[in-house]
C-alpha positions as CSV (number, residue, x, y, z in Angstrom):
1,M,-1.2,-12.6,48.4
2,P,-3.7,-10.4,50.4
3,F,-6.7,-8.8,48.7
4,G,-6.5,-11.3,45.9
5,Y,-3.6,-9.6,44.1
6,S,-0.6,-11.5,42.6
7,W,2.8,-10.3,41.6
8,D,3.1,-11.8,38.1
9,F,5.9,-10.1,36.1
10,T,5.7,-12.6,33.2
11,L,6.1,-10.6,30.0
12,P,3.6,-11.2,27.2
13,V,4.9,-13.2,24.2
14,I,5.5,-10.9,21.3
15,K,5.2,-12.7,18.0
16,S,7.9,-11.8,15.4
17,P,6.7,-9.8,12.4
18,T,5.4,-11.9,9.5
19,P,6.9,-11.5,6.0
20,T,3.8,-9.7,4.8
21,L,4.1,-7.1,7.5
22,I,7.9,-6.7,6.9
23,L,7.2,-6.2,3.2
24,I,4.6,-3.5,4.0
25,L,7.0,-1.8,6.4
26,V,9.8,-1.8,3.8
27,C,7.5,-0.3,1.2
28,V,6.4,2.5,3.6
29,V,10.0,3.3,4.6
30,I,11.2,3.4,1.0
31,A,8.2,5.6,0.1
32,I,9.3,8.1,2.8
33,V,13.0,7.9,1.8
34,T,12.3,8.3,-1.9
35,R,9.6,10.9,-1.2
36,L,7.3,8.8,-3.5
37,G,9.8,9.0,-6.3
38,D,10.6,12.7,-5.9
39,N,14.1,11.8,-4.7
40,P,15.7,10.7,-8.0
41,E,19.0,9.6,-6.6
42,V,17.6,7.0,-4.3
43,T,14.7,6.0,-6.7
44,S,17.0,5.3,-9.6
45,E,19.1,3.0,-7.5
46,L,16.1,0.8,-6.8
47,M,14.8,0.7,-10.4
48,I,15.6,-2.3,-12.6
49,A,17.9,-0.1,-14.7
50,S,19.4,3.3,-14.2
51,Q,19.1,4.2,-17.8
52,S,16.7,3.4,-20.7
53,D,18.3,0.3,-22.0
54,Y,17.2,-3.3,-22.3
55,R,20.5,-5.1,-21.9
56,F,20.6,-5.6,-18.2
57,H,23.8,-3.6,-18.0
58,D,23.5,-2.6,-14.3
59,I,22.5,-6.1,-13.3
60,M,25.3,-7.7,-15.3
61,N,27.7,-5.4,-13.5
62,G,26.7,-6.8,-10.1
63,E,23.7,-4.8,-9.1
64,V,21.5,-7.9,-8.9
65,W,19.2,-6.3,-6.3
66,R,17.6,-4.3,-9.2
67,L,15.8,-7.5,-10.3
68,F,13.7,-7.3,-7.1
69,T,13.7,-3.8,-5.6
70,P,11.3,-2.1,-8.1
71,I,8.5,-3.7,-6.1
72,F,9.3,-1.4,-3.1
73,L,8.9,1.8,-5.1
74,H,5.6,3.7,-5.1
75,F,4.8,7.1,-6.6
76,S,1.7,8.3,-4.9
77,P,-0.2,7.8,-1.7
78,M,-3.0,5.9,-3.4
79,H,-0.5,3.7,-5.3
80,L,1.0,2.8,-2.0
81,I,-2.3,2.3,-0.1
82,F,-3.9,0.2,-2.8
83,N,-1.0,-2.2,-3.0
84,M,-0.5,-2.5,0.8
85,F,-4.2,-3.2,1.3
86,W,-4.1,-6.1,-1.1
87,L,-0.7,-7.3,0.0
88,Y,-2.0,-7.5,3.6
89,D,-5.2,-9.2,2.6
90,L,-3.8,-11.8,0.1
91,G,-0.3,-12.2,1.5
92,G,-1.5,-12.7,5.0
93,Q,-3.6,-15.7,4.2
94,I,-1.1,-17.3,1.8
95,E,1.8,-17.2,4.3
96,Q,-0.4,-18.8,7.0
97,R,-1.1,-21.7,4.7
98,I,2.2,-22.4,2.9
99,G,4.6,-21.1,5.6
100,Y,7.0,-18.2,5.7
101,I,9.8,-19.6,3.6
102,R,7.7,-20.7,0.7
103,F,5.8,-17.4,0.9
104,I,9.1,-15.5,0.6
105,I,10.1,-17.7,-2.4
106,L,6.7,-17.1,-4.0
107,V,7.0,-13.3,-3.6
108,M,10.6,-13.3,-5.0
109,M,9.4,-15.4,-8.0
110,L,6.5,-13.0,-8.7
111,A,8.8,-10.0,-8.3
112,L,11.4,-11.4,-10.7
113,V,8.9,-12.4,-13.4
114,S,6.8,-9.2,-13.2
115,N,9.8,-6.9,-13.1
116,I,11.6,-8.5,-16.1
117,T,8.3,-8.7,-18.1
118,Q,7.7,-5.0,-17.6
119,Y,11.4,-4.2,-18.3
120,L,11.5,-6.1,-21.6
121,L,8.1,-5.3,-23.0
122,Q,7.6,-1.7,-22.0
123,N,10.3,0.4,-20.2
124,P,12.6,0.3,-17.1
125,S,11.1,3.3,-15.4
126,F,8.5,1.6,-13.2
127,G,7.9,0.5,-9.7
128,G,5.3,-0.9,-7.3
129,M,4.1,-4.0,-5.6
130,S,1.3,-4.4,-8.2
131,G,2.9,-7.3,-10.1
132,V,3.4,-9.3,-6.9
133,V,-0.1,-8.4,-5.7
134,Y,-1.7,-9.6,-9.0
135,G,0.4,-12.7,-8.7
136,L,-0.9,-13.4,-5.1
137,F,-4.4,-12.6,-6.4
138,G,-4.0,-15.1,-9.2
139,Y,-2.7,-17.8,-6.8
140,V,-5.7,-17.3,-4.3
141,F,-8.2,-17.1,-7.2
142,I,-7.2,-20.4,-8.6
143,R,-7.1,-22.1,-5.2
144,V,-10.5,-20.9,-4.3
145,R,-11.9,-21.9,-7.7
146,A,-10.4,-25.4,-7.3
147,E,-11.0,-26.0,-3.6
148,G,-13.7,-23.6,-2.5
149,S,-13.3,-21.2,0.4
150,S,-12.1,-23.9,2.8
151,A,-8.4,-23.1,2.2
152,Y,-8.4,-19.6,0.8
153,F,-10.9,-16.8,0.7
154,I,-11.7,-13.9,-1.6
155,T,-15.1,-12.3,-2.1
156,H,-16.8,-12.1,-5.4
157,N,-16.7,-8.3,-5.3
158,N,-13.0,-8.3,-4.7
159,V,-12.5,-10.6,-7.7
160,I,-14.5,-8.1,-9.8
161,I,-12.5,-5.2,-8.5
162,M,-9.2,-6.8,-9.2
163,F,-10.0,-8.0,-12.8
164,G,-11.9,-4.7,-13.4
165,W,-8.8,-2.7,-12.3
166,F,-6.6,-4.9,-14.4
167,I,-8.6,-4.2,-17.6
168,L,-9.0,-0.5,-16.7
169,C,-5.3,0.0,-16.4
170,W,-4.8,-1.5,-19.9
171,T,-7.1,1.2,-21.3
172,N,-4.5,3.9,-20.3
173,V,-7.2,6.0,-18.8
174,L,-5.3,6.1,-15.6
175,G,-2.1,7.3,-17.2
176,P,1.2,5.3,-17.3
177,V,0.8,2.0,-15.5
178,A,3.1,-1.0,-15.3
179,N,0.6,-3.2,-17.1
180,W,3.1,-5.8,-18.2
181,A,4.2,-6.3,-14.6
182,H,0.5,-6.8,-13.7
183,T,0.2,-9.4,-16.5
184,G,3.4,-11.2,-15.8
185,G,2.6,-11.5,-12.1
186,L,-1.0,-12.6,-12.7
187,V,-0.1,-15.3,-15.2
188,L,2.6,-16.7,-13.0
189,G,0.3,-16.5,-9.9
190,L,-2.5,-18.4,-11.8
191,A,0.0,-21.1,-12.9
192,L,1.5,-21.5,-9.4
193,G,-2.0,-21.7,-7.9
194,A,-2.8,-24.5,-10.3
195,V,0.5,-26.3,-9.5
196,G,-0.1,-25.8,-5.7
197,F,-3.6,-27.3,-6.0
198,G,-2.3,-30.3,-8.0
199,V,0.4,-31.0,-5.5
200,Q,-2.1,-30.8,-2.6
201,R,-4.5,-33.1,-4.5
202,R,-1.9,-35.8,-5.1
203,R,-1.0,-35.7,-1.4
204,R,-4.6,-36.3,-0.4
205,L,-4.9,-39.3,-2.8
206,R,-1.9,-41.1,-1.3
């Protein structure tokens, strides 16, 4: 072509959204729809139970989604921003290393355990991605401790922030917090991180 121009109409390749970005988008949309919990009709449908009971009545009646959907509820801008920041930071690196399918299964396991733990040990009126986030943190923390920063990465300051926030929440200084969800997610994340490291190590020794 004259003057060095070329007619190239090839469209750029657009990568599909990752599970982490999809989770963030869903949380933001639900925060808008529920007006950060100020829309009780929608909010109650996403909580683990629609009333203060501990017998899984709604779930046993077919509303199985309630086991997972509390992770999408957030009740203040800071609650949402805090969780989305850590979800992006931790979830992004985990999904790149274990793959999308395993990452989705990991998130579902963390959601299930953290939600049920909070439901049984405290109350059904809770929401937030915090249990999953602490599970992802526990997973990365163990992998870094076991393998160094070659596979996963988290700064020393961020470790202090996460454990410090965990302890601070248990003091009740910050008001009502889903502490048992944090604990259930963290314990499972630590355990799965150890299992993941063990599996990886056995593969290397073969």
